[in-house]
C-alpha positions, -999 to +999 in steps of 0.1 A: +127+550+543+096+570+552+090+605+538+074+622+568+068+654+548+040+635+530+023+627+564+028+663+577+013+677+545-017+654+547-021+662+584-022+700+577-049+695+551-069+676+578-064+704+603-037+687+624-005+702+636+029+685+630+030+676+667-004+659+664+008+639+634+039+629+654+016+617+683-004+594+659+005+558+652+005+550+615-027+530+620-044+561+637-032+584+610-044+561+582-078+559+600-080+597+602-070+601+566-096+576+554-123+593+575-114+627+561-114+614+526-149+598+530-163+630+546-150+653+519-154+632+487-180+643+462-206+620+447-205+633+412-228+616+387-220+613+351-239+636+329-267+620+308-258+611+273-267+637+247-283+626+215-269+636+181-300+657+175-296+676+208-259+682+201-268+695+166-294+718+181-266+733+202-244+737+171-221+708+180-214+688+148-187+665+135-184+638+162 
């Protein structure tokens, strides 16, 4: 059983109306969803490691 509310909710986030979601095949909707995800993902980089001395200079101790 398919929960269409999940597709409608994702479609709204992507700027689609419920009727536009209805008009998509599952393959088309999945392609739109993947493209939206790629266009809106962030490329966050991990912060650099902090040395014990640098942490101590900031008042962070006990790790």
